[in-house]
C-alpha positions, 0 to 999 in steps of 0.5 A, a space after each residue: 636815525 628813524 623809528 616806526 610801529 607807534 614809537 614815539 620820536 623826539 628828533 627822530 630817536 626812540 625813546 621808549 622801551 630803550 632800557 637793559 635789565 642789569 643786576 642788581 648790586 645786592 644780588 651781586 653781594 648776596 651770590 657771593 656771601 653764599 658761595 663763601 659759604 658753600 665753597 662754589 667755584 667763580 668765573 667771570 667772562 666778558 661778551 666781545 661787541 655785546 651790542 652788535 649782536 642784538 636784532 631788531 625788531 623794530 624798523 631803524 633808519 641810518 642816514 649813510 655815513 658822510 662820504 659813502 658811494 656804491 659804485 656804478 650806483 647814484 644814490 639820492 640825497 635822501 637815501 638811508 639805510 634800513 637796519 637789521 642789526 643793532 648798533 652802538 649808540 643805539 638806543 634799542 643796542 642794550 634791550 636787544 642784546 640782552 633779549 637775545 642773551 637771555 634767550 640763549 641762555 634759557 636755551 641751555 636749560 636756565 630758568 630765569 629769576 623772577 625776583 632778578 631778571 638778569 640772574 639765570 639758574 639751573 639746578 639739575 640732579 645736585 648740579 647747581 650753576 648760577 649766571 648774573 649779567 651786568 650788560 656784557 659782564 657775566 658771573 658764573 658761580 657753580 658747584 662743579 667746575 667742570 660744568 663752568 668750563 662746559 657752558 663757557 664753551 656753549 656760550 662761545 660757540 654762541 657770542 665770541 668770548 673773553 674768558 677772564 678766568 677767577 673773579 676778581 674784579 668785577 664793576 670796579 669791585 675787587 674781590 679776593 677769595 680764600 679759604 676763610 671767604 670772600 672780600 669785597 672792596 674798592 681800594 684803587 676806586 679810593 686811591 684813584 679818588 684821593 689823588 684826582 681830587 689832591 687829597 692822598 697826602 691830607 691827614 686822616 679824619 677818624 669819622 666821615 661826618 662830625 658828631 651833631 653837625 648842622 647842616 642846612 639849605 640856607 646856611 653858608 655861602 653859596 659856591 662859584 662852582 658847583 661841579 667840584 662838588 657834584 662831581 665828587 658826591 657822583 663819585 661816592 655814591 658809586 663808593 657806597 656800593 661796598 663802605 656802609 660806613 659813609 652811607 649816611 654822610 653821602 646821602 645827608 650830602 647828595 640833598 644839597 646837589 641842587 645847591 650846595 654851599 660852602 659848609 656842603 663842600 667842606 662836609 665833602 671833603 672830610 669824608 674823603 679825609 675818613 677815606 685817606 685812613 682806610 682806602 682798602 675797607 671793604 665787606 667781608 662774607 665769612 666761609 663759616 657763616 650760617 645761611 639765615 636773613 638778620 637785620 637791623 633797623 633804625 631812624 633818627 625822628 625829624 633829623 633833616 632841619 629843612 623838611 623836618 623829615 626823619 632819616 631810615 636806616 637799615 641793614 640786613 645780614 646773611 649770617 654774618 655777612 652784610 649784603 645790604 643797607 640803605 640810609 635814606 631820608 622818608 618821604 613823610 613827616 612822622 608825627 612821633 619817633 615810634 611812628 619814624 621807627 614803624 615806617 623804617 621796619 616798613 622799609 626793611 621788611 620790604 628788603 627782606 621779603 625780597 631776599 627771601 625770593 632771591 635766596 630760594 631761586 638759589 635753592 636755598 631754604 629759609 624755613 625760619 623766620 628773619 630776625 628784625 632787631 628794632 631798638 623801639 619798644 613802641 614800634 615793636 608794639 605796633 608791629 606784633 599787634 593787630 589791633 588797630 589803635 588810635 595813634 596809628 590810624 593815621 599812617 599808610 596801609 602799606 606799612 602794616 605790612 610788617 604786621 602780615 609778615 610778623 603773622 605769617 610767620 616770615 618775620 620775628 622782630 626782636 628788641 635791640 639796645 641803643 648801644 648795639 643797634 647797627 643801624 644806627 651808623 646808617 641815621 646819624 653822624 656818630 662819635 669816633 668811640 660808638 663809630 668804630 664800635 658799630 662798623 667793627 660788629 658789621 664785619 668791615 675789614 681792610 685785608 690791605 693793612 698789617 695783621 
């Protein structure tokens, strides 16, 4: 296929503007958490042959299929087809499909969220309806069941739809709704993963990673075949969508993906043994939760033995519902534990700011400041004191957005003792007693275990 109009070409294929906006998974979890509290109806649909609906803006030519020939007409050997519609396999297909779908949905009175372009909102005269798009999978949430049926009917006139009814399985996430709340897990995915790697009958481990384990880039024997390690880590990364309990371990082991060694493989296999003990563990969004953001932020100073960089960990709750978390190595070496904690607070502040904007799109007024819990007194003083101290002048300006958010009333920093710091799970490997205590406070539940 060939493109024109200034498009970069490489081997005859366009590589410019070939993206398609997809819903952020944090937006999906936030929507489910709000739906549990508000009692919204949740429905799901799938668009048949979605990519074939896209109209092309560029001139794209395709080679003739082998054996194609018009009756009574002789075609030259270099004949090509000019495409008027997108095809599966075309680089522009997903982008053009989203463009057509978003135009159609906004024509029905919806507005596109500036915080997540895959989210469309309609809020008129007490009727609220939200539509979340992930390529050709769509979740609809509304406070009126009849409005969902009307929307499906309108969309079916424009596109051929497959009505999947109430949301039960979305992007590999198993969703169970009851009067007490909504549970999201990946149990089937975990069981398939254990079966694929031969760990269904293994002995379960109490934690995903041994406490105080030392992993380095240079220690250990190289793996003869790195494909097994890379395939396992790739599958475990997708599992972190609903399993914050393995996020630190998976993130730590992902740093060795380029040249894994035998100790790294053994550590990855321990995660499988941990999953064996609780394959149905997942997030629970209670229906009696308040709609107020609260976050825990932490760091482990100079955790990485190879780079001496610190690890940032944060988890953000909407009331009692855990909707966002991260465990990631910081991009720069911090000179003190206070600096590392302050950088972690800055990252968490950015996430809270985005979630506040998203809550506004959902029609939720979050007038009270979001609570930000930290267990480092020095970092708290740095966040609340506008004076530029000698010890902080080397820190990048963007880190000081924490002070701006505190002064404007968006954030309220709070001290929390280390034993109650939930983000500790995301910065280091813990002993079983501490690990289980903090995971329990995060609200993770296994609805498949006997009560």
